[in-house]
Each structure stands twice: as structure tokens, then as C-alpha cells.
C-alpha angles and dihedrals in degrees: 000000000000122000092248092053090047091052091050091051092051090047092052092047089050093049091047091049094049092048092047089053091050095047091047090050089053094047092044093050092049090048095048097044092046092050095051087050093054098257122128128180132204092215134128113279092351094074092049093050092049090047092052093048091046095054095040094069110304094095122093112223116214098219092052092063107099092207090061106051143043130205116262124186093212100041103024089235139005135187116285112237111254135037127319130179120232125182144166131168094284099043148023113200144169115217117199123197137181122195094290112011148037097262131240136134109293121219093227120011092194104120092201092070104115093199091072116126126217111210116208129181145093133279094321094059093037088056109248107194098011133088127249093267094047103060120110088245091059092046092049089055091052094047100041101028092229133115118267109186106204105210093156119131131194116267094005114140122207095278097057089039089059094043090054092045093053091051091054122100088225097062100085092040095054127078099187131065119192111192121195106206128201127190090238089064091080092077094061093036091056100042112024121097108227092221095047115142117207121213124218085247090059089052094048092048092055100037100045105167098194109127109257112221115217126199098237093199093053090045091053094044093049093051093043089055089051090051090062090063096038092070090064093041089056092052089049090052091053095048098038103026096148093047093052096052120117107250115219112193098197093191089076093049092045093060095059095035095053092045090058093043094048092051096048111028130066103219091195088068101032138053109217122200120181116199123191115195102205117215121225093248093054135086116200120207129183094019106177127242119231118274135189093280107032131033120208128204124183112203114199112204127182124217094267088073094059135066113263097249105003111081097225129099115264120222091278089053091052090051091049092051088050092050093051094044092045091051091051094049091046091055098039 
């Protein structure tokens, strides 16, 4: 290659690089300003940038809001009775709790009704991002005309869910247990001692409510640099969508889940149903079939049932979960 052609090549590369930096700066600025003003977009590159900013510190986390939780020696924390507000760019909600459940008007307040359902799970079942009358528990009550006591709490794995359930006044009066499972639950299910006692110091070390100061310039620069890579990541996701899915081998999860359930639930007295709402970016393999002790239900949801950047079901998603679960219960 001649020197002149080589110079032209380097010139074009330089021009391309400068233009790419400028275009990225424009797209990043639009994404960032939109997000802080409560606007999210399901658009190529923009969604990925907003998602990265959101999960790198822009997101509010329910259990880190001191007005929403109390210390508990058996569970580390539990919802504080009363109402607390919880918002993020895609939602503004009020969550209301009593001593044991996320509160809403029950169909039948008679505790002797054996057809009651106890709903266990994490933030999905609790209803992160939706109001009291929009959770799938609430919708199940409306559809089936039965009580669904929502005792789910954000970030609880199966162990703490069961501990909270057994402390509830509804436990002995309910025959059915509906467990919403999340792939993150495996960490707690593998490592947490069922009898663990938490100290107030443990609580304070985790939920440190001192205001954390963030260098805004460094935050913006860090996310701008990420935006340069996200353009190519999005292209890869389009071209190799199947290859880039998160693979969930449920056989591994089942091992730890069933160990906990077998050790803590009398299946002669309780009907146990495990539901797994699958997210659009996941692929589930080895999902178990129902057996004599535990029933399994895989719920396949597309992206329209989730918030744009937050990875929780929106109110339409909760209604869809309720429709699928109610249909299953009606036919089984």
C-alpha cells in the first residue's frame, strides 16, 4: 500500500472515530436526560444505555428505604406496617402492609377457609412497581374469589419466605402455598442457615442510611464509556439473540429448592405450587414436571409484560401471571 493510500486510510479511521464519539455523546445525553426526567424508551442503543445508568446507581431499591422496613432477628428485615411510597423512573407506587401481608381487601376474611392461598416470593410476588390493587395476588383473588395472602418480600429467597410464612397467623388456616421462584433465590437457598439469627448490627451494616455522595462527573464519564461498547452489544443481541440468552438450568435450582421444602413443609397438609415467571432474556432448560409433592408451572412472559428498563413485571404482566395461574388452578 502506498503512503498516500495509508494516510487516507488513517484519515478515514480518524474521522469515523471522532464521529462515533460525537454520535455516542448525543445518544448518551438524550438517554441520560430522558431517564432523569422519567422517560424510558424501548429503542436500539438508547434502552441499553438507560438500563446501564439505572442499575449503576440511579435505581431506588425498596428494601433500602427506611420508611418501608423494620429490623427482624429471624429475617434481617420485614415490611413496616402501614403505607410507604416507592418510585423509580417508570413507576410511582404506594405499598401498604399489615403485620404479615401486603394489604388489600380480601374476598373472605374468615380465617377458617381452607381454600386460602399463601403467596411466597420476592419482589415480583410482593409487587415491585405496582400498586396494592395491581399485584398478581390481588388479581387472583378477583378472578377466583378466594383469599390470596401476599406475604412475599423483596429479595427473600425460599428460606426466609418459609420462615416468614410460618410466623404468619394465616399459615395454619391455609391449605395452599403458591411460591413464586426467581433464579436469584439459589444463592440464599444454597448458603443460608435456616436457623440464622440476625443482630441489629448486621441490619445496620447492610442498611446504612447515610447519604452516599457520588461524583456526578465520574458517574457520567463511566456510563458514557460504557455507551461506546453498548452499540456493538446491541448489534450482537440482534444477530445472535439465542446465543446471548441467559440459560437457567432448573435442575440445579430444583435440588436446593426441594431440599428446603421437604425439610420444612408437611405435604400431607399443604398443597405446594411453584411458579417461575420466565423473563424474555432467559432460556429455561430441565424445568421439572409436577410430582406428588410439588407442582411446577413455568410462565413464559414476553417483554410487553415488563417495564422497559426495570426487570420486574408491570401491571399488565401481573394480570397475565394471574390469568395463567388461575387457569392452572381451575383445571387442576
